[in-house]
N, CA and C atoms as an extended XYZ file, in Angstrom:
225
Properties=species:S:1:pos:R:3:atomname:S:1:resname:S:1:resid:I:1 pbc="F F F"
N        42.038       19.123       17.349 N   MET     1
C        40.892       18.346       16.889 CA  MET     1
C        39.813       18.287       17.966 C   MET     1
N        38.596       18.292       17.524 N   VAL     2
C        37.441       18.181       18.398 CA  VAL     2
C        36.808       16.816       18.141 C   VAL     2
N        36.540       16.073       19.187 N   ARG     3
C        35.893       14.770       19.051 CA  ARG     3
C        34.394       14.919       19.221 C   ARG     3
N        33.667       14.138       18.426 N   ILE     4
C        32.211       14.205       18.434 CA  ILE     4
C        31.651       12.793       18.571 C   ILE     4
N        30.639       12.658       19.395 N   ALA     5
C        29.933       11.385       19.514 CA  ALA     5
C        28.440       11.689       19.588 C   ALA     5
N        27.661       10.852       18.943 N   VAL     6
C        26.202       10.991       18.989 CA  VAL     6
C        25.626        9.672       19.481 C   VAL     6
N        24.783        9.752       20.484 N   ASP     7
C        24.075        8.572       20.974 CA  ASP     7
C        22.927        8.314       19.999 C   ASP     7
N        23.150        7.413       19.055 N   LEU     8
C        22.156        7.158       18.016 CA  LEU     8
C        20.911        6.446       18.548 C   LEU     8
N        20.997        5.871       19.731 N   ASN     9
C        19.806        5.300       20.363 CA  ASN     9
C        18.900        6.404       20.899 C   ASN     9
N        19.501        7.521       21.257 N   ARG    10
C        18.753        8.650       21.796 CA  ARG    10
C        18.268        9.599       20.693 C   ARG    10
N        19.047        9.709       19.616 N   CYS    11
C        18.732       10.619       18.507 CA  CYS    11
C        17.362       10.293       17.918 C   CYS    11
N        16.555       11.314       17.727 N   GLN    12
C        15.207       11.141       17.171 CA  GLN    12
C        15.077       11.737       15.769 C   GLN    12
N        16.171       12.220       15.200 N   GLY    13
C        16.151       12.739       13.835 CA  GLY    13
C        15.540       14.119       13.682 C   GLY    13
N        15.606       14.954       14.709 N   TYR    14
C        15.066       16.308       14.608 CA  TYR    14
C        15.886       17.186       13.651 C   TYR    14
N        17.138       16.816       13.406 N   ALA    15
C        18.027       17.456       12.432 CA  ALA    15
C        18.451       18.877       12.772 C   ALA    15
N        18.319       19.281       14.013 N   GLN    16
C        18.801       20.607       14.391 CA  GLN    16
C        20.311       20.715       14.184 C   GLN    16
N        21.015       19.636       14.462 N   CYS    17
C        22.470       19.619       14.282 CA  CYS    17
C        22.850       19.787       12.818 C   CYS    17
N        22.111       19.115       11.919 N   ALA    18
C        22.392       19.203       10.486 CA  ALA    18
C        22.123       20.616        9.968 C   ALA    18
N        21.173       21.300       10.550 N   PHE    19
C        20.865       22.678       10.168 CA  PHE    19
C        21.965       23.628       10.648 C   PHE    19
N        22.449       23.417       11.874 N   LEU    20
C        23.433       24.325       12.469 CA  LEU    20
C        24.876       24.037       12.064 C   LEU    20
N        25.199       22.778       11.781 N   ALA    21
C        26.575       22.409       11.415 CA  ALA    21
C        26.550       21.388       10.274 C   ALA    21
N        26.131       21.815        9.085 N   PRO    22
C        25.982       20.871        7.969 CA  PRO    22
C        27.292       20.261        7.485 C   PRO    22
N        28.412       20.874        7.820 N   GLU    23
C        29.699       20.294        7.434 CA  GLU    23
C        30.089       19.114        8.324 C   GLU    23
N        29.379       18.927        9.415 N   ILE    24
C        29.641       17.835       10.354 CA  ILE    24
C        28.517       16.794       10.332 C   ILE    24
N        27.280       17.268       10.338 N   PHE    25
C        26.108       16.392       10.443 CA  PHE    25
C        25.269       16.454        9.166 C   PHE    25
N        24.814       15.306        8.701 N   THR    26
C        23.890       15.252        7.570 CA  THR    26
C        22.842       14.180        7.841 C   THR    26
N        21.685       14.401        7.284 N   MET    27
C        20.618       13.420        7.417 CA  MET    27
C        20.625       12.531        6.184 C   MET    27
N        20.493       11.245        6.404 N   HIS    28
C        20.381       10.262        5.335 CA  HIS    28
C        18.952        9.750        5.394 C   HIS    28
N        18.124       10.229        4.497 N   GLY    29
C        16.703        9.927        4.592 CA  GLY    29
C        16.066       10.829        5.630 C   GLY    29
N        14.974       10.377        6.197 N   GLU    30
C        14.257       11.212        7.165 CA  GLU    30
C        14.705       11.007        8.608 C   GLU    30
N        15.361        9.889        8.892 N   GLU    31
C        15.674        9.601       10.286 CA  GLU    31
C        17.120        9.251       10.584 C   GLU    31
N        17.904        8.861        9.575 N   ALA    32
C        19.267        8.394        9.828 CA  ALA    32
C        20.262        9.550        9.807 C   ALA    32
N        21.004        9.705       10.886 N   LEU    33
C        22.000       10.766       10.995 CA  LEU    33
C        23.384       10.219       10.655 C   LEU    33
N        24.095       10.934        9.801 N   LEU    34
C        25.496       10.650        9.504 CA  LEU    34
C        26.302       11.816       10.048 C   LEU    34
N        27.471       11.515       10.639 N   TYR    35
C        28.276       12.597       11.192 CA  TYR    35
C        29.748       12.225       11.198 C   TYR    35
N        30.589       13.252       11.209 N   ARG    36
C        32.024       13.059       11.318 CA  ARG    36
C        32.369       12.927       12.801 C   ARG    36
N        33.293       12.056       13.124 N   THR    37
C        33.652       11.848       14.534 CA  THR    37
C        34.716       12.821       15.017 C   THR    37
N        35.340       13.526       14.096 N   GLU    38
C        36.331       14.544       14.459 CA  GLU    38
C        36.148       15.754       13.568 C   GLU    38
N        36.482       16.920       14.120 N   ALA    39
C        36.397       18.162       13.358 CA  ALA    39
C        37.528       19.084       13.795 C   ALA    39
N        37.817       20.076       12.975 N   ASP    40
C        38.834       21.060       13.311 CA  ASP    40
C        38.335       21.975       14.425 C   ASP    40
N        39.266       22.587       15.127 N   GLU    41
C        38.920       23.528       16.202 CA  GLU    41
C        38.036       24.661       15.683 C   GLU    41
N        38.162       24.994       14.413 N   ALA    42
C        37.373       26.085       13.833 CA  ALA    42
C        35.870       25.802       13.904 C   ALA    42
N        35.494       24.536       14.032 N   HIS    43
C        34.081       24.164       14.092 CA  HIS    43
C        33.529       24.076       15.514 C   HIS    43
N        34.362       24.336       16.508 N   ARG    44
C        33.946       24.153       17.907 CA  ARG    44
C        32.691       24.947       18.266 C   ARG    44
N        32.600       26.193       17.844 N   ALA    45
C        31.435       27.017       18.192 CA  ALA    45
C        30.160       26.452       17.574 C   ALA    45
N        30.229       26.044       16.308 N   LYS    46
C        29.052       25.458       15.656 CA  LYS    46
C        28.661       24.146       16.320 C   LYS    46
N        29.650       23.359       16.714 N   LEU    47
C        29.363       22.089       17.390 CA  LEU    47
C        28.692       22.326       18.737 C   LEU    47
N        29.146       23.333       19.448 N   ALA    48
C        28.540       23.659       20.741 CA  ALA    48
C        27.084       24.081       20.547 C   ALA    48
N        26.818       24.854       19.499 N   GLN    49
C        25.446       25.263       19.203 CA  GLN    49
C        24.589       24.053       18.840 C   GLN    49
N        25.136       23.172       18.015 N   ALA    50
C        24.398       21.984       17.590 CA  ALA    50
C        24.083       21.090       18.790 C   ALA    50
N        25.059       20.902       19.670 N   ALA    51
C        24.842       20.067       20.859 CA  ALA    51
C        23.785       20.684       21.766 C   ALA    51
N        23.832       22.004       21.941 N   ALA    52
C        22.858       22.683       22.792 CA  ALA    52
C        21.461       22.657       22.186 C   ALA    52
N        21.373       22.658       20.863 N   ALA    53
C        20.076       22.689       20.185 CA  ALA    53
C        19.413       21.315       20.094 C   ALA    53
N        20.154       20.261       20.338 N   CYS    54
C        19.586       18.916       20.228 CA  CYS    54
C        18.507       18.721       21.308 C   CYS    54
N        17.268       18.486       20.889 N   PRO    55
C        16.177       18.357       21.863 CA  PRO    55
C        16.340       17.192       22.834 C   PRO    55
N        17.072       16.156       22.435 N   VAL    56
C        17.232       14.994       23.303 CA  VAL    56
C        18.656       14.884       23.858 C   VAL    56
N        19.464       15.922       23.625 N   GLN    57
C        20.846       15.989       24.145 CA  GLN    57
C        21.651       14.736       23.790 C   GLN    57
N        21.613       14.357       22.515 N   ALA    58
C        22.299       13.147       22.057 CA  ALA    58
C        23.732       13.396       21.601 C   ALA    58
N        24.146       14.672       21.507 N   ILE    59
C        25.461       15.005       20.966 CA  ILE    59
C        26.438       15.310       22.092 C   ILE    59
N        27.585       14.658       22.045 N   LEU    60
C        28.661       14.910       22.994 CA  LEU    60
C        29.856       15.451       22.221 C   LEU    60
N        30.423       16.543       22.699 N   VAL    61
C        31.591       17.152       22.065 CA  VAL    61
C        32.748       17.078       23.044 C   VAL    61
N        33.862       16.517       22.618 N   ASP    62
C        35.044       16.336       23.461 CA  ASP    62
C        34.769       15.503       24.704 C   ASP    62
N        33.789       14.638       24.654 N   ALA    63
C        33.446       13.827       25.814 CA  ALA    63
C        33.809       12.368       25.619 C   ALA    63
N        34.516       12.083       24.558 N   VAL    64
C        34.863       10.703       24.253 CA  VAL    64
C        36.318       10.467       24.642 C   VAL    64
N        36.535        9.988       25.822 N   GLU    65
C        37.879        9.689       26.285 CA  GLU    65
C        37.952        8.192       26.584 C   GLU    65
N        38.639        7.477       25.736 N   VAL    66
C        38.792        6.036       25.920 CA  VAL    66
C        40.169        5.778       26.519 C   VAL    66
N        40.246        5.196       27.696 N   PRO    67
C        41.549        4.919       28.306 CA  PRO    67
C        42.372        3.994       27.418 C   PRO    67
N        43.671        4.206       27.417 N   ALA    68
C        44.582        3.360       26.628 CA  ALA    68
C        44.402        1.906       27.039 C   ALA    68
N        44.272        1.036       26.080 N   GLY    69
C        44.133       -0.382       26.361 CA  GLY    69
C        42.698       -0.821       26.633 C   GLY    69
N        41.745        0.112       26.685 N   ALA    70
C        40.372       -0.262       26.972 CA  ALA    70
C        39.703       -0.937       25.789 C   ALA    70
N        40.121       -0.561       24.597 N   VAL    71
C        39.556       -1.161       23.385 CA  VAL    71
C        40.668       -1.935       22.716 C   VAL    71
N        40.406       -3.183       22.446 N   SER    72
C        41.415       -4.022       21.835 CA  SER    72
C        40.927       -4.564       20.520 C   SER    72
N        41.817       -4.571       19.527 N   ASP    73
C        41.480       -5.162       18.228 CA  ASP    73
C        41.789       -6.643       18.194 C   ASP    73
N        42.390       -7.156       19.239 N   ALA    74
C        42.761       -8.573       19.290 CA  ALA    74
C        41.494       -9.428       19.327 C   ALA    74
N        41.546      -10.540       18.587 N   ARG    75
C        40.355      -11.414       18.574 CA  ARG    75
C        40.728      -12.774       19.001 C   ARG    75
């Protein structure tokens, strides 16, 4: 599995990712990006292209490593 994260504060809606990897990224309206947080290894090349094409470098692939115990559901 490939992990994907998009910094939505940085994303400006240029939609290059949606053009290059439409099975992962889609635009909702003109500015809102929807994306899958995980993808199969078969999509790695397209994800790398999409991340490289992002004008504001908002896409991270395999860069989401959360240490065990760092996020808790306890309230």
